[in-house]
N, CA, C, O and the ligand as a Tripos MOL2 file, in Angstrom:
@<TRIPOS>MOLECULE
protein
  229   227    58     0     0
PROTEIN
NO_CHARGES

@<TRIPOS>ATOM
      1 N         -13.6900    0.4450  -19.2500 N.3       1 MET1
      2 CA        -12.7430   -0.6530  -19.4000 C.3       1 MET1
      3 C         -11.3500   -0.2140  -18.9200 C.2       1 MET1
      4 O         -10.8450    0.8040  -19.3950 O.2       1 MET1
      5 N         -10.7300   -0.9310  -18.0180 N.am      2 GLY2
      6 CA         -9.4120   -0.5660  -17.5660 C.3       2 GLY2
      7 C          -8.3160   -1.1680  -18.4440 C.2       2 GLY2
      8 O          -8.5950   -1.7540  -19.4900 O.2       2 GLY2
      9 N          -7.1180   -1.0210  -18.0240 N.am      3 LYS3
     10 CA         -5.9800   -1.5210  -18.8240 C.3       3 LYS3
     11 C          -5.1230   -2.3890  -17.9110 C.2       3 LYS3
     12 O          -5.0990   -2.2440  -16.6890 O.2       3 LYS3
     13 N          -4.3890   -3.3430  -18.6140 N.am      4 MET4
     14 CA         -3.5690   -4.2580  -17.9060 C.3       4 MET4
     15 C          -2.2900   -4.5050  -18.6410 C.2       4 MET4
     16 O          -2.2740   -4.5530  -19.8710 O.2       4 MET4
     17 N          -1.2410   -4.6600  -17.9270 N.am      5 LEU5
     18 CA          0.0400   -5.0790  -18.5540 C.3       5 LEU5
     19 C           0.7710   -6.0790  -17.6950 C.2       5 LEU5
     20 O           0.9470   -5.8530  -16.4980 O.2       5 LEU5
     21 N           1.1800   -7.1240  -18.2480 N.am      6 MET6
     22 CA          1.8770   -8.1520  -17.4330 C.3       6 MET6
     23 C           3.3770   -7.8630  -17.6280 C.2       6 MET6
     24 O           3.9620   -8.0230  -18.6990 O.2       6 MET6
     25 N           3.9470   -7.4190  -16.4810 N.am      7 CYS7
     26 CA          5.4090   -7.0800  -16.5780 C.3       7 CYS7
     27 C           6.1660   -8.3670  -16.7730 C.2       7 CYS7
     28 O           5.7350   -9.4440  -16.3610 O.2       7 CYS7
     29 N           7.3800   -8.2150  -17.4550 N.am      8 PRO8
     30 CA          8.1920   -9.4920  -17.6570 C.3       8 PRO8
     31 C           8.6230  -10.0590  -16.3060 C.2       8 PRO8
     32 O           8.9750  -11.2370  -16.2500 O.2       8 PRO8
     33 N           8.6170   -9.2820  -15.2030 N.am      9 CYS9
     34 CA          8.9260   -9.8800  -13.9460 C.3       9 CYS9
     35 C           7.8170  -10.6930  -13.3140 C.2       9 CYS9
     36 O           8.0140  -11.3280  -12.2780 O.2       9 CYS9
     37 N           6.6570  -10.6730  -13.9340 N.am     10 GLY10
     38 CA          5.5130  -11.4750  -13.5270 C.3      10 GLY10
     39 C           4.4620  -10.7470  -12.8130 C.2      10 GLY10
     40 O           3.4010  -11.3040  -12.5330 O.2      10 GLY10
     41 N           4.7180   -9.4700  -12.4900 N.am     11 GLU11
     42 CA          3.7110   -8.6580  -11.7600 C.3      11 GLU11
     43 C           2.5960   -8.1150  -12.8080 C.2      11 GLU11
     44 O           2.9150   -7.6180  -13.8870 O.2      11 GLU11
     45 N           1.3820   -8.2500  -12.4150 N.am     12 GLN12
     46 CA          0.3060   -7.7300  -13.2090 C.3      12 GLN12
     47 C          -0.0450   -6.2770  -12.8190 C.2      12 GLN12
     48 O          -0.3760   -5.9860  -11.6690 O.2      12 GLN12
     49 N           0.0370   -5.4260  -13.7670 N.am     13 LEU13
     50 CA         -0.1780   -3.9920  -13.4640 C.3      13 LEU13
     51 C          -1.4650   -3.5810  -14.1050 C.2      13 LEU13
     52 O          -1.6360   -3.7330  -15.3140 O.2      13 LEU13
     53 N          -2.3790   -3.0610  -13.3170 N.am     14 VAL14
     54 CA         -3.6840   -2.5650  -13.8350 C.3      14 VAL14
     55 C          -4.0880   -1.2190  -13.4360 C.2      14 VAL14
     56 O          -3.5440   -0.6980  -12.4620 O.2      14 VAL14
     57 N          -5.0550   -0.5670  -14.1430 N.am     15 GLY15
     58 CA         -5.5360    0.7400  -13.8070 C.3      15 GLY15
     59 C          -6.8970    0.8950  -14.4000 C.2      15 GLY15
     60 O          -7.2160    0.2790  -15.4160 O.2      15 GLY15
     61 N          -7.7170    1.7240  -13.7690 N.am     16 ARG16
     62 CA         -9.1180    1.8930  -14.2820 C.3      16 ARG16
     63 C          -9.1030    2.9760  -15.3720 C.2      16 ARG16
     64 O          -9.9710    2.9980  -16.2440 O.2      16 ARG16
     65 N          -8.1370    3.8460  -15.3150 N.am     17 THR17
     66 CA         -8.1110    4.9920  -16.3390 C.3      17 THR17
     67 C          -6.6920    4.8830  -16.8890 C.2      17 THR17
     68 O          -5.8140    4.2770  -16.2740 O.2      17 THR17
     69 N          -6.4850    5.4930  -18.0810 N.am     18 ASP18
     70 CA         -5.1520    5.5690  -18.6380 C.3      18 ASP18
     71 C          -4.1940    6.1890  -17.7210 C.2      18 ASP18
     72 O          -3.0790    5.6880  -17.5770 O.2      18 ASP18
     73 N          -4.5690    7.2990  -17.0580 N.am     19 ASP19
     74 CA         -3.6770    8.0000  -16.0460 C.3      19 ASP19
     75 C          -3.3400    7.1060  -14.9930 C.2      19 ASP19
     76 O          -2.1580    6.9830  -14.6730 O.2      19 ASP19
     77 N          -4.2970    6.4240  -14.3790 N.am     20 GLU20
     78 CA         -4.0270    5.5260  -13.2720 C.3      20 GLU20
     79 C          -3.1620    4.3900  -13.6610 C.2      20 GLU20
     80 O          -2.2760    3.9960  -12.9020 O.2      20 GLU20
     81 N          -3.3990    3.8140  -14.8870 N.am     21 PHE21
     82 CA         -2.6750    2.7280  -15.3560 C.3      21 PHE21
     83 C          -1.2060    3.1310  -15.5610 C.2      21 PHE21
     84 O          -0.2960    2.4310  -15.1170 O.2      21 PHE21
     85 N          -0.9920    4.2350  -16.2200 N.am     22 VAL22
     86 CA          0.3990    4.6850  -16.5300 C.3      22 VAL22
     87 C           1.1690    4.9710  -15.1340 C.2      22 VAL22
     88 O           2.3430    4.6420  -14.9660 O.2      22 VAL22
     89 N           0.4550    5.5590  -14.2410 N.am     23 SER23
     90 CA          1.0240    5.7930  -12.8910 C.3      23 SER23
     91 C           1.4380    4.5310  -12.2300 C.2      23 SER23
     92 O           2.5030    4.4610  -11.6160 O.2      23 SER23
     93 N           0.5880    3.4950  -12.3470 N.am     24 ALA24
     94 CA          0.8390    2.2790  -11.6600 C.3      24 ALA24
     95 C           2.0850    1.6230  -12.3260 C.2      24 ALA24
     96 O           2.9620    1.1190  -11.6230 O.2      24 ALA24
     97 N           2.1590    1.6310  -13.6610 N.am     25 VAL25
     98 CA          3.3200    0.9950  -14.2960 C.3      25 VAL25
     99 C           4.5170    1.7840  -13.9750 C.2      25 VAL25
    100 O           5.5510    1.1620  -13.7310 O.2      25 VAL25
    101 N           4.5210    3.1170  -13.9400 N.am     26 ASP26
    102 CA          5.6550    3.9490  -13.6640 C.3      26 ASP26
    103 C           6.1670    3.6240  -12.2920 C.2      26 ASP26
    104 O           7.3510    3.3550  -12.0910 O.2      26 ASP26
    105 N           5.2350    3.6530  -11.3300 N.am     27 ALA27
    106 CA          5.6520    3.3820   -9.9700 C.3      27 ALA27
    107 C           6.3050    2.0360   -9.7900 C.2      27 ALA27
    108 O           7.2380    1.8770   -9.0040 O.2      27 ALA27
    109 N           5.7890    1.0490  -10.5460 N.am     28 HIS28
    110 CA          6.3330   -0.3020  -10.4520 C.3      28 HIS28
    111 C           7.7710   -0.2860  -11.0770 C.2      28 HIS28
    112 O           8.6960   -0.8750  -10.5170 O.2      28 HIS28
    113 N           7.9350    0.3940  -12.2340 N.am     29 LEU29
    114 CA          9.2660    0.3820  -12.8420 C.3      29 LEU29
    115 C          10.2890    1.1540  -11.9080 C.2      29 LEU29
    116 O          11.4530    0.7730  -11.7870 O.2      29 LEU29
    117 N           9.7930    2.2280  -11.2780 N.am     30 GLN30
    118 CA         10.6490    2.9420  -10.3750 C.3      30 GLN30
    119 C          11.1510    2.1040   -9.2390 C.2      30 GLN30
    120 O          12.3390    2.1330   -8.9200 O.2      30 GLN30
    121 N          10.3030    1.3860   -8.6460 N.am     31 SER31
    122 CA         10.6190    0.6730   -7.3440 C.3      31 SER31
    123 C          11.2200   -0.7240   -7.6330 C.2      31 SER31
    124 O          12.0200   -1.2210   -6.8400 O.2      31 SER31
    125 N          10.8280   -1.3740   -8.7920 N.am     32 LYS32
    126 CA         11.3320   -2.8040   -8.9920 C.3      32 LYS32
    127 C          12.3170   -2.8860  -10.1380 C.2      32 LYS32
    128 O          13.0020   -3.9020  -10.2550 O.2      32 LYS32
    129 N          12.4330   -1.8800  -10.9910 N.am     33 HIS33
    130 CA         13.2880   -2.0020  -12.1440 C.3      33 HIS33
    131 C          14.2880   -0.8740  -12.2000 C.2      33 HIS33
    132 O          14.5910   -0.3290  -13.2610 O.2      33 HIS33
    133 N          14.7670   -0.5570  -11.0920 N.am     34 ASP34
    134 CA         15.9900    0.4680  -11.0820 C.3      34 ASP34
    135 C          15.5710    1.8420  -11.7170 C.2      34 ASP34
    136 O          16.3480    2.4840  -12.4250 O.2      34 ASP34
    137 N          14.3280    2.2420  -11.4290 N.am     35 GLY35
    138 CA         13.9170    3.5010  -11.8460 C.3      35 GLY35
    139 C          13.7770    3.6760  -13.3420 C.2      35 GLY35
    140 O          13.8340    4.8070  -13.8260 O.2      35 GLY35
    141 N          13.5940    2.5950  -14.0990 N.am     36 ARG36
    142 CA         13.4140    2.6200  -15.5410 C.3      36 ARG36
    143 C          12.1320    3.4090  -15.8600 C.2      36 ARG36
    144 O          11.2000    3.3350  -15.0590 O.2      36 ARG36
    145 N          12.0190    4.1370  -16.9370 N.am     37 THR37
    146 CA         10.8960    4.8370  -17.3330 C.3      37 THR37
    147 C          10.6350    4.6730  -18.8240 C.2      37 THR37
    148 O          11.5740    4.5510  -19.6100 O.2      37 THR37
    149 N           9.3660    4.6680  -19.2180 N.am     38 TYR38
    150 CA          8.9870    4.6170  -20.5800 C.3      38 TYR38
    151 C           7.9100    5.7920  -20.7660 C.2      38 TYR38
    152 O           7.1760    6.1560  -19.8470 O.2      38 TYR38
    153 N           7.8950    6.3020  -21.9570 N.am     39 PRO39
    154 CA          6.7440    7.3160  -22.2070 C.3      39 PRO39
    155 C           5.4190    6.7160  -22.0250 C.2      39 PRO39
    156 O           5.1810    5.5570  -22.3630 O.2      39 PRO39
    157 N           4.5070    7.5420  -21.4630 N.am     40 GLY40
    158 CA          3.1200    7.0630  -21.2570 C.3      40 GLY40
    159 C           2.5650    6.4740  -22.4310 C.2      40 GLY40
    160 O           1.8490    5.4800  -22.3160 O.2      40 GLY40
    161 N           2.8490    7.0430  -23.7100 N.am     41 SER41
    162 CA          2.2150    6.5490  -24.9090 C.3      41 SER41
    163 C           2.6830    5.1410  -25.2180 C.2      41 SER41
    164 O           1.9350    4.3210  -25.7500 O.2      41 SER41
    165 N           3.9430    4.8740  -24.8710 N.am     42 MET42
    166 CA          4.4770    3.5350  -25.1310 C.3      42 MET42
    167 C           3.7980    2.5120  -24.1820 C.2      42 MET42
    168 O           3.4030    1.4140  -24.5740 O.2      42 MET42
    169 N           3.6910    2.9630  -22.8800 N.am     43 ILE43
    170 CA          2.9920    2.0590  -21.8850 C.3      43 ILE43
    171 C           1.6100    1.6910  -22.3160 C.2      43 ILE43
    172 O           1.1720    0.5440  -22.2220 O.2      43 ILE43
    173 N           0.9200    2.7350  -22.8050 N.am     44 LEU44
    174 CA         -0.4720    2.4490  -23.2800 C.3      44 LEU44
    175 C          -0.5800    1.5490  -24.5070 C.2      44 LEU44
    176 O          -1.5730    0.8420  -24.6790 O.2      44 LEU44
    177 N           0.4580    1.5770  -25.3690 N.am     45 GLN45
    178 CA          0.5090    0.7870  -26.5550 C.3      45 GLN45
    179 C           0.6110   -0.6600  -26.1830 C.2      45 GLN45
    180 O           0.0980   -1.5360  -26.8790 O.2      45 GLN45
    181 N           1.2830   -0.9100  -25.0740 N.am     46 MET46
    182 CA          1.6180   -2.3180  -24.6310 C.3      46 MET46
    183 C           0.4680   -2.8650  -23.7900 C.2      46 MET46
    184 O           0.3950   -4.0610  -23.5090 O.2      46 MET46
    185 N          -0.4500   -1.9340  -23.3840 N.am     47 ALA47
    186 CA         -1.5630   -2.3810  -22.5540 C.3      47 ALA47
    187 C          -2.6420   -3.2490  -23.2230 C.2      47 ALA47
    188 O          -2.8840   -3.1290  -24.4250 O.2      47 ALA47
    189 N          -3.2630   -4.0920  -22.4650 N.am     48 LYS48
    190 CA         -4.3650   -4.8650  -22.9440 C.3      48 LYS48
    191 C          -5.6540   -4.3650  -22.1990 C.2      48 LYS48
    192 O          -5.5650   -3.8890  -21.0670 O.2      48 LYS48
    193 N          -6.8200   -4.4780  -22.8380 N.am     49 PRO49
    194 CA         -8.0830   -4.1260  -22.0600 C.3      49 PRO49
    195 C          -8.2430   -5.0560  -20.8450 C.2      49 PRO49
    196 O          -7.8730   -6.2300  -20.8790 O.2      49 PRO49
    197 N          -8.7950   -4.4980  -19.8010 N.am     50 PHE50
    198 CA         -9.0000   -5.3050  -18.5890 C.3      50 PHE50
    199 C         -10.3140   -4.9120  -17.9990 C.2      50 PHE50
    200 O         -10.5930   -3.7250  -17.8310 O.2      50 PHE50
    201 N         -11.1700   -5.9330  -17.6630 N.am     51 PRO51
    202 CA        -12.4930   -5.5980  -17.1150 C.3      51 PRO51
    203 C         -12.4000   -4.8510  -15.7900 C.2      51 PRO51
    204 O         -11.6610   -5.2670  -14.8980 O.2      51 PRO51
    205 N         -13.1400   -3.7560  -15.6510 N.am     52 ASP52
    206 CA        -13.1370   -2.9440  -14.3870 C.3      52 ASP52
    207 C         -13.3840   -3.7960  -13.1500 C.2      52 ASP52
    208 O         -12.7370   -3.6270  -12.1170 O.2      52 ASP52
    209 N         -14.3440   -4.7270  -13.2820 N.am     53 ASP53
    210 CA        -14.7540   -5.4280  -12.1180 C.3      53 ASP53
    211 C         -13.7450   -6.4110  -11.6430 C.2      53 ASP53
    212 O         -13.9490   -7.0180  -10.5920 O.2      53 ASP53
    213 N         -12.6260   -6.6170  -12.3760 N.am     54 GLN54
    214 CA        -11.5890   -7.5020  -11.8980 C.3      54 GLN54
    215 C         -10.3690   -6.7410  -11.3090 C.2      54 GLN54
    216 O          -9.3980   -7.3520  -10.8620 O.2      54 GLN54
    217 N         -10.4520   -5.4230  -11.3230 N.am     55 ILE55
    218 CA         -9.3620   -4.5510  -10.7730 C.3      55 ILE55
    219 C          -9.5400   -4.4920   -9.2600 C.2      55 ILE55
    220 O         -10.5730   -4.0480   -8.7610 O.2      55 ILE55
    221 N          -8.5200   -4.9450   -8.5420 N.am     56 PRO56
    222 CA         -8.6580   -4.8600   -7.1160 C.3      56 PRO56
    223 C          -8.6770   -3.4460   -6.5380 C.2      56 PRO56
    224 O          -7.9900   -2.6090   -7.1230 O.2      56 PRO56
    225 N          -9.3340   -3.0940   -5.5280 N.am     57 ASP57
    226 CA         -9.4120   -1.8050   -4.9660 C.3      57 ASP57
    227 C          -8.0760   -1.3500   -4.3500 C.2      57 ASP57
    228 O          -7.9860   -0.2430   -3.8200 O.2      57 ASP57
    229 ZN          8.1450   -5.8120  -13.1290 Zn       58 ZN58
@<TRIPOS>BOND
     1     1     2 1
     2     2     3 1
     3     3     4 2
     4     3     5 am
     5     5     6 1
     6     6     7 1
     7     7     8 2
     8     7     9 am
     9     9    10 1
    10    10    11 1
    11    11    12 2
    12    11    13 am
    13    13    14 1
    14    14    15 1
    15    15    16 2
    16    15    17 am
    17    17    18 1
    18    18    19 1
    19    19    20 2
    20    19    21 am
    21    21    22 1
    22    22    23 1
    23    23    24 2
    24    23    25 am
    25    25    26 1
    26    26    27 1
    27    27    28 2
    28    27    29 am
    29    29    30 1
    30    30    31 1
    31    31    32 2
    32    31    33 am
    33    33    34 1
    34    34    35 1
    35    35    36 2
    36    35    37 am
    37    37    38 1
    38    38    39 1
    39    39    40 2
    40    39    41 am
    41    41    42 1
    42    42    43 1
    43    43    44 2
    44    43    45 am
    45    45    46 1
    46    46    47 1
    47    47    48 2
    48    47    49 am
    49    49    50 1
    50    50    51 1
    51    51    52 2
    52    51    53 am
    53    53    54 1
    54    54    55 1
    55    55    56 2
    56    55    57 am
    57    57    58 1
    58    58    59 1
    59    59    60 2
    60    59    61 am
    61    61    62 1
    62    62    63 1
    63    63    64 2
    64    63    65 am
    65    65    66 1
    66    66    67 1
    67    67    68 2
    68    67    69 am
    69    69    70 1
    70    70    71 1
    71    71    72 2
    72    71    73 am
    73    73    74 1
    74    74    75 1
    75    75    76 2
    76    75    77 am
    77    77    78 1
    78    78    79 1
    79    79    80 2
    80    79    81 am
    81    81    82 1
    82    82    83 1
    83    83    84 2
    84    83    85 am
    85    85    86 1
    86    86    87 1
    87    87    88 2
    88    87    89 am
    89    89    90 1
    90    90    91 1
    91    91    92 2
    92    91    93 am
    93    93    94 1
    94    94    95 1
    95    95    96 2
    96    95    97 am
    97    97    98 1
    98    98    99 1
    99    99   100 2
   100    99   101 am
   101   101   102 1
   102   102   103 1
   103   103   104 2
   104   103   105 am
   105   105   106 1
   106   106   107 1
   107   107   108 2
   108   107   109 am
   109   109   110 1
   110   110   111 1
   111   111   112 2
   112   111   113 am
   113   113   114 1
   114   114   115 1
   115   115   116 2
   116   115   117 am
   117   117   118 1
   118   118   119 1
   119   119   120 2
   120   119   121 am
   121   121   122 1
   122   122   123 1
   123   123   124 2
   124   123   125 am
   125   125   126 1
   126   126   127 1
   127   127   128 2
   128   127   129 am
   129   129   130 1
   130   130   131 1
   131   131   132 2
   132   131   133 am
   133   133   134 1
   134   134   135 1
   135   135   136 2
   136   135   137 am
   137   137   138 1
   138   138   139 1
   139   139   140 2
   140   139   141 am
   141   141   142 1
   142   142   143 1
   143   143   144 2
   144   143   145 am
   145   145   146 1
   146   146   147 1
   147   147   148 2
   148   147   149 am
   149   149   150 1
   150   150   151 1
   151   151   152 2
   152   151   153 am
   153   153   154 1
   154   154   155 1
   155   155   156 2
   156   155   157 am
   157   157   158 1
   158   158   159 1
   159   159   160 2
   160   159   161 am
   161   161   162 1
   162   162   163 1
   163   163   164 2
   164   163   165 am
   165   165   166 1
   166   166   167 1
   167   167   168 2
   168   167   169 am
   169   169   170 1
   170   170   171 1
   171   171   172 2
   172   171   173 am
   173   173   174 1
   174   174   175 1
   175   175   176 2
   176   175   177 am
   177   177   178 1
   178   178   179 1
   179   179   180 2
   180   179   181 am
   181   181   182 1
   182   182   183 1
   183   183   184 2
   184   183   185 am
   185   185   186 1
   186   186   187 1
   187   187   188 2
   188   187   189 am
   189   189   190 1
   190   190   191 1
   191   191   192 2
   192   191   193 am
   193   193   194 1
   194   194   195 1
   195   195   196 2
   196   195   197 am
   197   197   198 1
   198   198   199 1
   199   199   200 2
   200   199   201 am
   201   201   202 1
   202   202   203 1
   203   203   204 2
   204   203   205 am
   205   205   206 1
   206   206   207 1
   207   207   208 2
   208   207   209 am
   209   209   210 1
   210   210   211 1
   211   211   212 2
   212   211   213 am
   213   213   214 1
   214   214   215 1
   215   215   216 2
   216   215   217 am
   217   217   218 1
   218   218   219 1
   219   219   220 2
   220   219   221 am
   221   221   222 1
   222   222   223 1
   223   223   224 2
   224   223   225 am
   225   225   226 1
   226   226   227 1
   227   227   228 2
@<TRIPOS>SUBSTRUCTURE
     1 MET1         2 RESIDUE 1 A MET
     2 GLY2         6 RESIDUE 1 A GLY
     3 LYS3        10 RESIDUE 1 A LYS
     4 MET4        14 RESIDUE 1 A MET
     5 LEU5        18 RESIDUE 1 A LEU
     6 MET6        22 RESIDUE 1 A MET
     7 CYS7        26 RESIDUE 1 A CYS
     8 PRO8        30 RESIDUE 1 A PRO
     9 CYS9        34 RESIDUE 1 A CYS
    10 GLY10       38 RESIDUE 1 A GLY
    11 GLU11       42 RESIDUE 1 A GLU
    12 GLN12       46 RESIDUE 1 A GLN
    13 LEU13       50 RESIDUE 1 A LEU
    14 VAL14       54 RESIDUE 1 A VAL
    15 GLY15       58 RESIDUE 1 A GLY
    16 ARG16       62 RESIDUE 1 A ARG
    17 THR17       66 RESIDUE 1 A THR
    18 ASP18       70 RESIDUE 1 A ASP
    19 ASP19       74 RESIDUE 1 A ASP
    20 GLU20       78 RESIDUE 1 A GLU
    21 PHE21       82 RESIDUE 1 A PHE
    22 VAL22       86 RESIDUE 1 A VAL
    23 SER23       90 RESIDUE 1 A SER
    24 ALA24       94 RESIDUE 1 A ALA
    25 VAL25       98 RESIDUE 1 A VAL
    26 ASP26      102 RESIDUE 1 A ASP
    27 ALA27      106 RESIDUE 1 A ALA
    28 HIS28      110 RESIDUE 1 A HIS
    29 LEU29      114 RESIDUE 1 A LEU
    30 GLN30      118 RESIDUE 1 A GLN
    31 SER31      122 RESIDUE 1 A SER
    32 LYS32      126 RESIDUE 1 A LYS
    33 HIS33      130 RESIDUE 1 A HIS
    34 ASP34      134 RESIDUE 1 A ASP
    35 GLY35      138 RESIDUE 1 A GLY
    36 ARG36      142 RESIDUE 1 A ARG
    37 THR37      146 RESIDUE 1 A THR
    38 TYR38      150 RESIDUE 1 A TYR
    39 PRO39      154 RESIDUE 1 A PRO
    40 GLY40      158 RESIDUE 1 A GLY
    41 SER41      162 RESIDUE 1 A SER
    42 MET42      166 RESIDUE 1 A MET
    43 ILE43      170 RESIDUE 1 A ILE
    44 LEU44      174 RESIDUE 1 A LEU
    45 GLN45      178 RESIDUE 1 A GLN
    46 MET46      182 RESIDUE 1 A MET
    47 ALA47      186 RESIDUE 1 A ALA
    48 LYS48      190 RESIDUE 1 A LYS
    49 PRO49      194 RESIDUE 1 A PRO
    50 PHE50      198 RESIDUE 1 A PHE
    51 PRO51      202 RESIDUE 1 A PRO
    52 ASP52      206 RESIDUE 1 A ASP
    53 ASP53      210 RESIDUE 1 A ASP
    54 GLN54      214 RESIDUE 1 A GLN
    55 ILE55      218 RESIDUE 1 A ILE
    56 PRO56      222 RESIDUE 1 A PRO
    57 ASP57      226 RESIDUE 1 A ASP
    58 ZN58       229 GROUP 0 **** ****
């Protein structure tokens, strides 16, 4: 099961693994939100489960 987070800006961030998910959120924050960062543990707490087969390649 992957993880998903709907960013307040409207972008849906997903990952197949915790590492991939945290990296995706981090990269999004860096590029779209002035380099903001959150600890990986906090990002994972905000995440919702997301079916693997709906994650785009
Ligand atoms: Zn965003």
